[in-house]
C-alpha atoms as an extended CHARMM CRD file, in Angstrom:
* protein
*
       291  EXT
         1         1  MET       CA             33.8750000000       73.1680000000      -40.1220000000  PROA      1               0.0000000000
         2         2  THR       CA             35.9120000000       75.1820000000      -37.3840000000  PROA      2               0.0000000000
         3         3  ARG       CA             34.1960000000       78.0900000000      -35.7480000000  PROA      3               0.0000000000
         4         4  ALA       CA             37.4990000000       79.9040000000      -35.5610000000  PROA      4               0.0000000000
         5         5  GLY       CA             37.6440000000       83.1230000000      -33.3830000000  PROA      5               0.0000000000
         6         6  GLY       CA             34.1690000000       84.0740000000      -32.3430000000  PROA      6               0.0000000000
         7         7  GLY       CA             31.2040000000       83.3690000000      -30.0930000000  PROA      7               0.0000000000
         8         8  VAL       CA             30.9120000000       82.0650000000      -26.5310000000  PROA      8               0.0000000000
         9         9  LEU       CA             31.2410000000       78.1630000000      -26.1630000000  PROA      9               0.0000000000
        10        10  ARG       CA             30.0440000000       76.1840000000      -23.2130000000  PROA      10              0.0000000000
        11        11  ILE       CA             32.5800000000       73.6450000000      -22.0680000000  PROA      11              0.0000000000
        12        12  GLY       CA             31.5840000000       70.6060000000      -19.8150000000  PROA      12              0.0000000000
        13        13  LEU       CA             34.1880000000       68.9650000000      -17.4680000000  PROA      13              0.0000000000
        14        14  VAL       CA             33.3330000000       65.3790000000      -16.1410000000  PROA      14              0.0000000000
        15        15  GLN       CA             35.2810000000       64.6590000000      -13.1510000000  PROA      15              0.0000000000
        16        16  SER       CA             34.6470000000       61.0370000000      -11.8080000000  PROA      16              0.0000000000
        17        17  ALA       CA             35.9760000000       58.6020000000       -9.0620000000  PROA      17              0.0000000000
        18        18  CYS       CA             36.7620000000       55.2390000000      -10.6010000000  PROA      18              0.0000000000
        19        19  THR       CA             36.1180000000       51.9110000000       -8.8770000000  PROA      19              0.0000000000
        20        20  ALA       CA             36.7570000000       48.3280000000      -10.1180000000  PROA      20              0.0000000000
        21        21  ASP       CA             33.4360000000       48.0830000000      -11.7040000000  PROA      21              0.0000000000
        22        22  ARG       CA             34.2510000000       49.0260000000      -15.3390000000  PROA      22              0.0000000000
        23        23  ALA       CA             30.6780000000       49.1550000000      -16.4570000000  PROA      23              0.0000000000
        24        24  GLY       CA             29.7250000000       51.4000000000      -13.5390000000  PROA      24              0.0000000000
        25        25  ASN       CA             32.6320000000       53.7300000000      -14.4300000000  PROA      25              0.0000000000
        26        26  ILE       CA             31.5710000000       54.1180000000      -18.0900000000  PROA      26              0.0000000000
        27        27  GLU       CA             27.9410000000       54.7090000000      -16.9290000000  PROA      27              0.0000000000
        28        28  GLN       CA             28.9710000000       57.5220000000      -14.3590000000  PROA      28              0.0000000000
        29        29  ALA       CA             31.0410000000       59.0710000000      -17.2920000000  PROA      29              0.0000000000
        30        30  LEU       CA             28.0560000000       59.0120000000      -19.8190000000  PROA      30              0.0000000000
        31        31  ALA       CA             25.7870000000       60.2370000000      -17.1570000000  PROA      31              0.0000000000
        32        32  GLY       CA             28.2600000000       63.1030000000      -16.7740000000  PROA      32              0.0000000000
        33        33  VAL       CA             28.0170000000       63.9870000000      -20.3170000000  PROA      33              0.0000000000
        34        34  ALA       CA             24.2310000000       63.7870000000      -20.1720000000  PROA      34              0.0000000000
        35        35  ALA       CA             24.2680000000       66.1230000000      -17.2540000000  PROA      35              0.0000000000
        36        36  ALA       CA             26.8740000000       68.5650000000      -18.9020000000  PROA      36              0.0000000000
        37        37  ALA       CA             24.6110000000       68.6630000000      -22.0640000000  PROA      37              0.0000000000
        38        38  ARG       CA             21.3790000000       69.4410000000      -20.0260000000  PROA      38              0.0000000000
        39        39  GLN       CA             23.4470000000       72.4570000000      -18.4710000000  PROA      39              0.0000000000
        40        40  GLY       CA             23.9560000000       73.6450000000      -21.9500000000  PROA      40              0.0000000000
        41        41  ALA       CA             27.4270000000       72.1690000000      -22.7010000000  PROA      41              0.0000000000
        42        42  GLU       CA             28.4040000000       72.0290000000      -26.3200000000  PROA      42              0.0000000000
        43        43  VAL       CA             31.7360000000       70.3840000000      -25.9400000000  PROA      43              0.0000000000
        44        44  VAL       CA             32.4870000000       67.8810000000      -23.1360000000  PROA      44              0.0000000000
        45        45  CYS       CA             35.6980000000       66.4600000000      -21.7790000000  PROA      45              0.0000000000
        46        46  LEU       CA             36.2730000000       63.2170000000      -19.7380000000  PROA      46              0.0000000000
        47        47  GLN       CA             39.1970000000       62.3320000000      -17.6370000000  PROA      47              0.0000000000
        48        48  GLU       CA             42.0510000000       60.1710000000      -18.4940000000  PROA      48              0.0000000000
        49        49  LEU       CA             41.4460000000       56.4250000000      -18.7790000000  PROA      49              0.0000000000
        50        50  PHE       CA             37.7550000000       57.1070000000      -17.4340000000  PROA      50              0.0000000000
        51        51  ALA       CA             36.5900000000       53.3700000000      -17.9050000000  PROA      51              0.0000000000
        52        52  GLY       CA             38.7090000000       51.8360000000      -15.1620000000  PROA      52              0.0000000000
        53        53  GLU       CA             40.8250000000       52.6300000000      -12.2320000000  PROA      53              0.0000000000
        54        54  TYR       CA             44.1240000000       53.9150000000      -13.1910000000  PROA      54              0.0000000000
        55        55  PRO       CA             46.0450000000       50.7970000000      -14.3810000000  PROA      55              0.0000000000
        56        56  CYS       CA             49.7520000000       51.7640000000      -14.1740000000  PROA      56              0.0000000000
        57        57  GLN       CA             50.3880000000       51.6280000000      -10.3240000000  PROA      57              0.0000000000
        58        58  SER       CA             52.1270000000       48.3990000000      -10.8410000000  PROA      58              0.0000000000
        59        59  GLU       CA             53.6250000000       46.3470000000      -13.7610000000  PROA      59              0.0000000000
        60        60  ASP       CA             50.8840000000       43.8930000000      -14.2320000000  PROA      60              0.0000000000
        61        61  HSD       CA             50.4770000000       41.8850000000      -17.4540000000  PROA      61              0.0000000000
        62        62  GLU       CA             46.8780000000       41.3050000000      -16.4580000000  PROA      62              0.0000000000
        63        63  LYS       CA             45.9930000000       44.8930000000      -17.1110000000  PROA      63              0.0000000000
        64        64  PHE       CA             46.5840000000       44.5800000000      -20.8280000000  PROA      64              0.0000000000
        65        65  GLN       CA             43.0720000000       42.7960000000      -20.7780000000  PROA      65              0.0000000000
        66        66  GLU       CA             41.5710000000       46.3450000000      -20.2000000000  PROA      66              0.0000000000
        67        67  ALA       CA             42.7560000000       47.5920000000      -23.5340000000  PROA      67              0.0000000000
        68        68  GLU       CA             40.4020000000       47.5050000000      -26.5560000000  PROA      68              0.0000000000
        69        69  GLY       CA             40.8170000000       48.7050000000      -30.1600000000  PROA      69              0.0000000000
        70        70  VAL       CA             39.6530000000       51.7540000000      -31.9520000000  PROA      70              0.0000000000
        71        71  PRO       CA             36.8900000000       51.5560000000      -32.8670000000  PROA      71              0.0000000000
        72        72  GLY       CA             35.5520000000       49.2730000000      -30.2910000000  PROA      72              0.0000000000
        73        73  PRO       CA             32.8450000000       49.1440000000      -27.7400000000  PROA      73              0.0000000000
        74        74  LEU       CA             34.0400000000       51.9490000000      -25.6990000000  PROA      74              0.0000000000
        75        75  THR       CA             34.5350000000       54.3340000000      -28.7110000000  PROA      75              0.0000000000
        76        76  GLU       CA             30.8880000000       53.1270000000      -29.8860000000  PROA      76              0.0000000000
        77        77  ALA       CA             29.5890000000       54.3420000000      -26.4680000000  PROA      77              0.0000000000
        78        78  LEU       CA             31.3140000000       57.6270000000      -26.7920000000  PROA      78              0.0000000000
        79        79  SER       CA             30.0760000000       58.0610000000      -30.3640000000  PROA      79              0.0000000000
        80        80  ALA       CA             26.4490000000       57.1930000000      -29.1180000000  PROA      80              0.0000000000
        81        81  ALA       CA             26.8150000000       59.7520000000      -26.4260000000  PROA      81              0.0000000000
        82        82  ALA       CA             28.0220000000       62.4880000000      -28.6350000000  PROA      82              0.0000000000
        83        83  ARG       CA             25.0720000000       61.8990000000      -31.0620000000  PROA      83              0.0000000000
        84        84  GLU       CA             22.4950000000       61.5220000000      -28.4380000000  PROA      84              0.0000000000
        85        85  HSD       CA             23.3120000000       64.8500000000      -26.6660000000  PROA      85              0.0000000000
        86        86  GLY       CA             24.5850000000       66.8140000000      -29.7390000000  PROA      86              0.0000000000
        87        87  VAL       CA             27.9840000000       67.6010000000      -28.0810000000  PROA      87              0.0000000000
        88        88  VAL       CA             31.6090000000       67.5560000000      -29.2950000000  PROA      88              0.0000000000
        89        89  LEU       CA             33.0450000000       64.8460000000      -27.1520000000  PROA      89              0.0000000000
        90        90  VAL       CA             36.7790000000       64.2690000000      -25.8710000000  PROA      90              0.0000000000
        91        91  GLY       CA             37.3440000000       60.7210000000      -24.3080000000  PROA      91              0.0000000000
        92        92  SER       CA             40.4120000000       58.8530000000      -23.2120000000  PROA      92              0.0000000000
        93        93  LEU       CA             41.0870000000       55.1370000000      -23.4640000000  PROA      93              0.0000000000
        94        94  PHE       CA             43.7380000000       52.2230000000      -22.9530000000  PROA      94              0.0000000000
        95        95  GLU       CA             43.9940000000       51.5640000000      -26.8670000000  PROA      95              0.0000000000
        96        96  ARG       CA             45.1080000000       48.1060000000      -28.2390000000  PROA      96              0.0000000000
        97        97  ARG       CA             46.5720000000       49.1570000000      -31.5700000000  PROA      97              0.0000000000
        98        98  THR       CA             47.7540000000       45.4170000000      -32.3790000000  PROA      98              0.0000000000
        99        99  PRO       CA             48.9530000000       42.5170000000      -30.3360000000  PROA      99              0.0000000000
       100       100  GLY       CA             51.8100000000       43.8950000000      -28.2220000000  PROA      100             0.0000000000
       101       101  LEU       CA             51.2030000000       47.5500000000      -29.0990000000  PROA      101             0.0000000000
       102       102  PHE       CA             49.2920000000       49.6910000000      -26.6950000000  PROA      102             0.0000000000
       103       103  HSD       CA             48.8740000000       53.5530000000      -26.4860000000  PROA      103             0.0000000000
       104       104  ASN       CA             47.1750000000       56.0030000000      -23.9910000000  PROA      104             0.0000000000
       105       105  THR       CA             44.8570000000       57.5840000000      -26.4910000000  PROA      105             0.0000000000
       106       106  ALA       CA             42.4820000000       60.4730000000      -26.6630000000  PROA      106             0.0000000000
       107       107  VAL       CA             39.6430000000       60.4480000000      -29.2180000000  PROA      107             0.0000000000
       108       108  VAL       CA             37.5130000000       63.3490000000      -30.4780000000  PROA      108             0.0000000000
       109       109  PHE       CA             33.8260000000       62.8470000000      -31.6360000000  PROA      109             0.0000000000
       110       110  GLU       CA             31.7220000000       65.3370000000      -33.6790000000  PROA      110             0.0000000000
       111       111  ARG       CA             28.1510000000       66.2580000000      -32.5400000000  PROA      111             0.0000000000
       112       112  ASP       CA             26.8110000000       63.5940000000      -34.8970000000  PROA      112             0.0000000000
       113       113  GLY       CA             28.8680000000       60.8140000000      -33.2910000000  PROA      113             0.0000000000
       114       114  THR       CA             31.5640000000       60.6660000000      -36.0850000000  PROA      114             0.0000000000
       115       115  GLN       CA             35.0040000000       60.2690000000      -34.8230000000  PROA      115             0.0000000000
       116       116  VAL       CA             37.1690000000       63.2140000000      -36.1090000000  PROA      116             0.0000000000
       117       117  GLY       CA             40.5000000000       62.8570000000      -34.1970000000  PROA      117             0.0000000000
       118       118  LEU       CA             42.5680000000       60.4330000000      -32.5370000000  PROA      118             0.0000000000
       119       119  TYR       CA             45.6180000000       61.5260000000      -30.5080000000  PROA      119             0.0000000000
       120       120  ARG       CA             48.1730000000       59.1590000000      -28.9100000000  PROA      120             0.0000000000
       121       121  LYS       CA             49.7810000000       60.4490000000      -25.6220000000  PROA      121             0.0000000000
       122       122  MET       CA             53.2650000000       61.7780000000      -26.6760000000  PROA      122             0.0000000000
       123       123  HSD       CA             55.0820000000       61.8240000000      -23.3210000000  PROA      123             0.0000000000
       124       124  ILE       CA             54.9890000000       58.7430000000      -21.3790000000  PROA      124             0.0000000000
       125       125  PRO       CA             55.9850000000       58.9110000000      -17.5060000000  PROA      125             0.0000000000
       126       126  ASP       CA             57.8330000000       56.3050000000      -15.5280000000  PROA      126             0.0000000000
       127       127  ASP       CA             57.5480000000       57.0920000000      -11.7220000000  PROA      127             0.0000000000
       128       128  PRO       CA             56.4900000000       55.4970000000       -8.6690000000  PROA      128             0.0000000000
       129       129  HSD       CA             53.0270000000       54.2150000000       -9.2570000000  PROA      129             0.0000000000
       130       130  TYR       CA             52.9680000000       55.7640000000      -12.7030000000  PROA      130             0.0000000000
       131       131  TYR       CA             54.5830000000       52.9600000000      -14.4960000000  PROA      131             0.0000000000
       132       132  GLU       CA             53.2000000000       53.9740000000      -18.0550000000  PROA      132             0.0000000000
       133       133  LYS       CA             56.3760000000       53.0810000000      -19.9640000000  PROA      133             0.0000000000
       134       134  PHE       CA             55.3410000000       49.4030000000      -19.0680000000  PROA      134             0.0000000000
       135       135  TYR       CA             51.9210000000       49.8190000000      -20.8130000000  PROA      135             0.0000000000
       136       136  PHE       CA             52.1390000000       52.5620000000      -23.4660000000  PROA      136             0.0000000000
       137       137  ALA       CA             54.2310000000       53.1710000000      -26.5470000000  PROA      137             0.0000000000
       138       138  PRO       CA             54.8670000000       56.7560000000      -27.2510000000  PROA      138             0.0000000000
       139       139  GLY       CA             52.4200000000       58.3000000000      -29.4400000000  PROA      139             0.0000000000
       140       140  ASP       CA             53.2330000000       58.8520000000      -33.1350000000  PROA      140             0.0000000000
       141       141  THR       CA             50.2610000000       61.0680000000      -34.2800000000  PROA      141             0.0000000000
       142       142  GLY       CA             52.2270000000       64.1950000000      -33.5260000000  PROA      142             0.0000000000
       143       143  PHE       CA             50.4440000000       67.5170000000      -31.9490000000  PROA      143             0.0000000000
       144       144  MET       CA             47.3450000000       68.4080000000      -33.6890000000  PROA      144             0.0000000000
       145       145  ALA       CA             44.2260000000       70.5770000000      -34.0150000000  PROA      145             0.0000000000
       146       146  VAL       CA             40.9970000000       68.6950000000      -34.6190000000  PROA      146             0.0000000000
       147       147  PRO       CA             38.4780000000       70.7270000000      -36.6040000000  PROA      147             0.0000000000
       148       148  THR       CA             34.9470000000       70.4550000000      -35.2480000000  PROA      148             0.0000000000
       149       149  SER       CA             31.5780000000       72.2570000000      -35.8150000000  PROA      149             0.0000000000
       150       150  ARG       CA             32.1920000000       74.2740000000      -32.5170000000  PROA      150             0.0000000000
       151       151  LEU       CA             35.8780000000       74.7590000000      -32.1840000000  PROA      151             0.0000000000
       152       152  ALA       CA             39.3290000000       73.5630000000      -33.0910000000  PROA      152             0.0000000000
       153       153  VAL       CA             40.0830000000       70.8920000000      -30.2050000000  PROA      153             0.0000000000
       154       154  GLY       CA             43.6230000000       70.5380000000      -29.3040000000  PROA      154             0.0000000000
       155       155  PRO       CA             43.7550000000       67.0670000000      -27.6700000000  PROA      155             0.0000000000
       156       156  LEU       CA             46.7120000000       66.2130000000      -25.2320000000  PROA      156             0.0000000000
       157       157  VAL       CA             46.9280000000       63.6740000000      -22.1600000000  PROA      157             0.0000000000
       158       158  CYS       CA             48.1370000000       64.1860000000      -18.7000000000  PROA      158             0.0000000000
       159       159  TRP       CA             52.0220000000       64.0550000000      -18.6430000000  PROA      159             0.0000000000
       160       160  ASP       CA             51.7610000000       66.0990000000      -21.7470000000  PROA      160             0.0000000000
       161       161  GLN       CA             50.7930000000       69.0460000000      -19.7540000000  PROA      161             0.0000000000
       162       162  TRP       CA             54.1940000000       69.5270000000      -18.3200000000  PROA      162             0.0000000000
       163       163  TYR       CA             55.8310000000       70.2470000000      -21.5860000000  PROA      163             0.0000000000
       164       164  PRO       CA             55.7680000000       73.7870000000      -22.9830000000  PROA      164             0.0000000000
       165       165  GLU       CA             56.6600000000       72.3660000000      -26.5170000000  PROA      165             0.0000000000
       166       166  ALA       CA             53.4210000000       70.3680000000      -26.6580000000  PROA      166             0.0000000000
       167       167  ALA       CA             51.2150000000       73.0870000000      -25.8640000000  PROA      167             0.0000000000
       168       168  ARG       CA             52.9960000000       75.3560000000      -28.2830000000  PROA      168             0.0000000000
       169       169  LEU       CA             53.0070000000       73.0340000000      -30.9670000000  PROA      169             0.0000000000
       170       170  THR       CA             49.3690000000       72.1250000000      -30.6150000000  PROA      170             0.0000000000
       171       171  ALA       CA             48.5360000000       75.9300000000      -30.4270000000  PROA      171             0.0000000000
       172       172  LEU       CA             50.5280000000       76.6010000000      -33.6960000000  PROA      172             0.0000000000
       173       173  ALA       CA             48.6460000000       73.6770000000      -35.4320000000  PROA      173             0.0000000000
       174       174  GLY       CA             45.4030000000       76.1280000000      -34.7260000000  PROA      174             0.0000000000
       175       175  ALA       CA             43.9680000000       74.6160000000      -31.4840000000  PROA      175             0.0000000000
       176       176  GLN       CA             41.6570000000       77.1920000000      -29.8000000000  PROA      176             0.0000000000
       177       177  VAL       CA             41.3360000000       75.0310000000      -26.5870000000  PROA      177             0.0000000000
       178       178  LEU       CA             43.7910000000       72.7540000000      -25.2570000000  PROA      178             0.0000000000
       179       179  PHE       CA             42.2040000000       69.5960000000      -23.4820000000  PROA      179             0.0000000000
       180       180  TYR       CA             44.0860000000       67.5690000000      -21.0530000000  PROA      180             0.0000000000
       181       181  PRO       CA             42.2970000000       64.4250000000      -19.7440000000  PROA      181             0.0000000000
       182       182  THR       CA             44.3600000000       63.7400000000      -16.6340000000  PROA      182             0.0000000000
       183       183  ALA       CA             45.0060000000       61.2910000000      -13.7510000000  PROA      183             0.0000000000
       184       184  ILE       CA             47.3590000000       62.7590000000      -11.3520000000  PROA      184             0.0000000000
       185       185  GLY       CA             47.2450000000       62.5040000000       -7.6630000000  PROA      185             0.0000000000
       186       186  TRP       CA             49.2850000000       62.5650000000       -4.2440000000  PROA      186             0.0000000000
       187       187  LEU       CA             51.3610000000       59.4350000000       -3.2170000000  PROA      187             0.0000000000
       188       188  ASP       CA             51.1900000000       58.1540000000        0.3020000000  PROA      188             0.0000000000
       189       189  GLY       CA             54.2780000000       59.2640000000        2.2500000000  PROA      189             0.0000000000
       190       190  GLU       CA             54.6180000000       62.6250000000        0.4390000000  PROA      190             0.0000000000
       191       191  GLU       CA             52.2700000000       64.7110000000        2.4200000000  PROA      191             0.0000000000
       192       192  GLN       CA             54.8590000000       67.5760000000        2.8880000000  PROA      192             0.0000000000
       193       193  LEU       CA             54.9830000000       67.9360000000       -1.0020000000  PROA      193             0.0000000000
       194       194  HSD       CA             51.2370000000       67.8890000000       -1.4510000000  PROA      194             0.0000000000
       195       195  ARG       CA             50.4710000000       71.5870000000       -1.7500000000  PROA      195             0.0000000000
       196       196  GLN       CA             53.6850000000       72.3860000000       -3.7260000000  PROA      196             0.0000000000
       197       197  GLN       CA             52.8950000000       69.3280000000       -6.3160000000  PROA      197             0.0000000000
       198       198  TYR       CA             49.3230000000       70.6410000000       -6.8120000000  PROA      198             0.0000000000
       199       199  GLU       CA             50.4510000000       74.3710000000       -7.1450000000  PROA      199             0.0000000000
       200       200  SER       CA             53.1850000000       73.2820000000       -9.7920000000  PROA      200             0.0000000000
       201       201  TRP       CA             50.6590000000       71.4480000000      -11.9210000000  PROA      201             0.0000000000
       202       202  ASP       CA             48.0660000000       74.3350000000      -11.6950000000  PROA      202             0.0000000000
       203       203  THR       CA             50.9290000000       76.9550000000      -12.5840000000  PROA      203             0.0000000000
       204       204  MET       CA             51.9360000000       74.9170000000      -15.5970000000  PROA      204             0.0000000000
       205       205  LEU       CA             48.3500000000       74.8380000000      -17.0260000000  PROA      205             0.0000000000
       206       206  ARG       CA             47.8860000000       78.5290000000      -16.4620000000  PROA      206             0.0000000000
       207       207  SER       CA             51.3190000000       79.2000000000      -18.0830000000  PROA      207             0.0000000000
       208       208  HSD       CA             50.1250000000       77.3850000000      -21.2500000000  PROA      208             0.0000000000
       209       209  ALA       CA             46.9980000000       79.4570000000      -21.4860000000  PROA      209             0.0000000000
       210       210  ILE       CA             48.8400000000       82.7260000000      -21.2050000000  PROA      210             0.0000000000
       211       211  ALA       CA             52.0510000000       81.9190000000      -23.4120000000  PROA      211             0.0000000000
       212       212  ASN       CA             49.7840000000       80.3740000000      -26.2230000000  PROA      212             0.0000000000
       213       213  GLY       CA             46.8920000000       82.6980000000      -25.9960000000  PROA      213             0.0000000000
       214       214  VAL       CA             44.5060000000       79.6650000000      -25.8250000000  PROA      214             0.0000000000
       215       215  PHE       CA             41.9360000000       78.3650000000      -23.5280000000  PROA      215             0.0000000000
       216       216  VAL       CA             43.1540000000       75.3600000000      -21.2990000000  PROA      216             0.0000000000
       217       217  VAL       CA             40.9860000000       72.5460000000      -19.8480000000  PROA      217             0.0000000000
       218       218  ALA       CA             42.1580000000       69.9390000000      -17.6820000000  PROA      218             0.0000000000
       219       219  VAL       CA             39.8160000000       67.2500000000      -16.4890000000  PROA      219             0.0000000000
       220       220  ASN       CA             41.3780000000       65.1380000000      -13.5030000000  PROA      220             0.0000000000
       221       221  ARG       CA             39.9280000000       62.0650000000      -11.7300000000  PROA      221             0.0000000000
       222       222  THR       CA             39.2450000000       62.2850000000       -8.0040000000  PROA      222             0.0000000000
       223       223  GLY       CA             39.1000000000       59.6840000000       -5.0550000000  PROA      223             0.0000000000
       224       224  ARG       CA             41.6470000000       57.1200000000       -3.8420000000  PROA      224             0.0000000000
       225       225  GLU       CA             42.9950000000       54.1080000000       -5.7460000000  PROA      225             0.0000000000
       226       226  GLY       CA             45.8620000000       52.1050000000       -4.1690000000  PROA      226             0.0000000000
       227       227  ALA       CA             48.6850000000       54.3710000000       -2.9820000000  PROA      227             0.0000000000
       228       228  LEU       CA             47.3150000000       57.2330000000       -4.9490000000  PROA      228             0.0000000000
       229       229  SER       CA             44.8040000000       59.9270000000       -3.9460000000  PROA      229             0.0000000000
       230       230  PHE       CA             43.8170000000       61.7370000000       -7.1630000000  PROA      230             0.0000000000
       231       231  TRP       CA             43.5200000000       65.5830000000       -6.3130000000  PROA      231             0.0000000000
       232       232  GLY       CA             40.4740000000       66.3350000000       -8.7620000000  PROA      232             0.0000000000
       233       233  ALA       CA             40.6540000000       70.2030000000       -9.0830000000  PROA      233             0.0000000000
       234       234  SER       CA             39.6620000000       69.9810000000      -12.6990000000  PROA      234             0.0000000000
       235       235  VAL       CA             40.3120000000       73.5250000000      -14.1520000000  PROA      235             0.0000000000
       236       236  VAL       CA             39.7060000000       75.8140000000      -16.8870000000  PROA      236             0.0000000000
       237       237  TYR       CA             41.8900000000       78.7020000000      -17.8910000000  PROA      237             0.0000000000
       238       238  ALA       CA             41.3430000000       81.7530000000      -20.2180000000  PROA      238             0.0000000000
       239       239  PRO       CA             43.9320000000       83.0470000000      -22.5230000000  PROA      239             0.0000000000
       240       240  SER       CA             44.6710000000       85.9270000000      -20.1620000000  PROA      240             0.0000000000
       241       241  GLY       CA             45.5110000000       83.3200000000      -17.2910000000  PROA      241             0.0000000000
       242       242  GLN       CA             42.1190000000       83.9950000000      -15.5270000000  PROA      242             0.0000000000
       243       243  ARG       CA             40.8330000000       80.8690000000      -13.7670000000  PROA      243             0.0000000000
       244       244  LEU       CA             37.2160000000       80.4630000000      -15.1990000000  PROA      244             0.0000000000
       245       245  ALA       CA             36.4110000000       77.3100000000      -12.9570000000  PROA      245             0.0000000000
       246       246  CYS       CA             37.9970000000       74.7010000000      -10.6610000000  PROA      246             0.0000000000
       247       247  THR       CA             36.1970000000       71.6580000000       -9.0850000000  PROA      247             0.0000000000
       248       248  SER       CA             36.4050000000       70.0400000000       -5.9020000000  PROA      248             0.0000000000
       249       249  HSD       CA             39.6600000000       68.0290000000       -4.8250000000  PROA      249             0.0000000000
       250       250  GLU       CA             37.6110000000       65.3630000000       -3.0390000000  PROA      250             0.0000000000
       251       251  ARG       CA             34.3250000000       64.4520000000       -5.0380000000  PROA      251             0.0000000000
       252       252  PRO       CA             33.0740000000       63.7110000000       -8.5100000000  PROA      252             0.0000000000
       253       253  GLU       CA             31.6610000000       66.8840000000      -10.1820000000  PROA      253             0.0000000000
       254       254  THR       CA             30.3110000000       67.9700000000      -13.4230000000  PROA      254             0.0000000000
       255       255  VAL       CA             30.5540000000       71.7450000000      -14.3060000000  PROA      255             0.0000000000
       256       256  VAL       CA             29.8760000000       73.7970000000      -17.5000000000  PROA      256             0.0000000000
       257       257  VAL       CA             32.0810000000       76.7390000000      -18.1890000000  PROA      257             0.0000000000
       258       258  GLU       CA             31.4230000000       79.6550000000      -20.7000000000  PROA      258             0.0000000000
       259       259  CYS       CA             34.4930000000       80.3960000000      -22.7160000000  PROA      259             0.0000000000
       260       260  ASP       CA             34.4790000000       83.3930000000      -25.0550000000  PROA      260             0.0000000000
       261       261  LEU       CA             36.6260000000       82.5440000000      -28.0650000000  PROA      261             0.0000000000
       262       262  GLU       CA             37.0830000000       86.0930000000      -28.9180000000  PROA      262             0.0000000000
       263       263  GLN       CA             39.4500000000       86.4460000000      -25.9690000000  PROA      263             0.0000000000
       264       264  ILE       CA             41.9620000000       84.3980000000      -28.0080000000  PROA      264             0.0000000000
       265       265  GLU       CA             42.4600000000       87.1040000000      -30.4290000000  PROA      265             0.0000000000
       266       266  TRP       CA             42.1630000000       89.7660000000      -27.6810000000  PROA      266             0.0000000000
       267       267  SER       CA             45.0390000000       88.2370000000      -25.6140000000  PROA      267             0.0000000000
       268       268  ARG       CA             47.2440000000       87.5220000000      -28.6630000000  PROA      268             0.0000000000
       269       269  THR       CA             47.0530000000       91.1700000000      -29.8570000000  PROA      269             0.0000000000
       270       270  ARG       CA             47.8300000000       92.3700000000      -26.3230000000  PROA      270             0.0000000000
       271       271  TRP       CA             50.7320000000       89.8360000000      -25.6330000000  PROA      271             0.0000000000
       272       272  PRO       CA             51.9910000000       89.1480000000      -29.0270000000  PROA      272             0.0000000000
       273       273  PHE       CA             54.1380000000       86.2250000000      -28.4020000000  PROA      273             0.0000000000
       274       274  PHE       CA             53.5320000000       84.5630000000      -31.6370000000  PROA      274             0.0000000000
       275       275  ARG       CA             54.7100000000       87.8490000000      -33.5460000000  PROA      275             0.0000000000
       276       276  ASP       CA             57.8600000000       87.9240000000      -31.6370000000  PROA      276             0.0000000000
       277       277  ARG       CA             59.0460000000       84.2200000000      -31.6080000000  PROA      277             0.0000000000
       278       278  ARG       CA             62.5660000000       83.9630000000      -33.0300000000  PROA      278             0.0000000000
       279       279  ILE       CA             62.1760000000       80.8220000000      -35.0080000000  PROA      279             0.0000000000
       280       280  ASP       CA             65.3800000000       81.4140000000      -36.6290000000  PROA      280             0.0000000000
       281       281  SER       CA             67.0750000000       80.7750000000      -33.3290000000  PROA      281             0.0000000000
       282       282  TYR       CA             65.3860000000       77.5760000000      -31.6240000000  PROA      282             0.0000000000
       283       283  GLU       CA             67.3200000000       74.7810000000      -33.3940000000  PROA      283             0.0000000000
       284       284  GLY       CA             68.4820000000       73.9710000000      -29.9120000000  PROA      284             0.0000000000
       285       285  LEU       CA             65.2570000000       72.6250000000      -28.8760000000  PROA      285             0.0000000000
       286       286  LEU       CA             65.8470000000       69.6300000000      -31.2170000000  PROA      286             0.0000000000
       287       287  GLN       CA             68.8100000000       68.5820000000      -28.8880000000  PROA      287             0.0000000000
       288       288  ARG       CA             68.6830000000       66.5490000000      -25.8690000000  PROA      288             0.0000000000
       289       289  TRP       CA             71.0630000000       68.9040000000      -24.1330000000  PROA      289             0.0000000000
       290       290  GLY       CA             72.8360000000       71.8620000000      -25.2970000000  PROA      290             0.0000000000
       291       291  LYS       CA             74.5570000000       71.5290000000      -28.7140000000  PROA      291             0.0000000000
């Protein structure tokens, strides 16, 4: 059952630095889940594709060997961690749906280890060193809220965080917290843009919290992989836009943040954006450009 509306919820963020050692990456993430639980976390979120180095910096057919099915060994490990530590767990993996069809997928586990949600990343980027269209088909799950014993989870993934439509539709589905497992960083040669890029990302996350009256959690990776330096700075925003926590840019870190779910209704009654939406006038959003 969803605990709608009330109570203080403790959310854990596990920010890691990945290497070519898959077993080590998984061990690191599961240790982060355990550490968050020891600090009182009731819900824990891992970063995007936490089991390996970010695979999309080049178009390499060998990388498809890193994908696995759902259920599979990785989801079994996540299920066991959720059950062992009694936490709701949001994980991210390279999903092999069937031969030749792959997704960038977030999975949600209940405290007893039951898988209760599966979301496939809807927005797929294709930029230098983010060649995700080579690997991933666009998601077909739609935007959702996943009911759990602690809250209604709104699973989204990385590039989704730039789209106000994704945040709005996930909030309209009933999500109390938007979770964004993330892999975003700076590219060599763009040093003059580093601060601007980071601040733009951070502003988008804050704006989703304010515009939708929800908590926003983004868990990014850190460390250098190839030509990318992932900027960490995993963050939690309250519905008011208050920043509740932000991790280091440079190092792995596990933090636990208290989120008072009562703030959702408080914010929505003070800033009644849902009340004043003109749903009779938004048909243009279904067009690529103009009418």
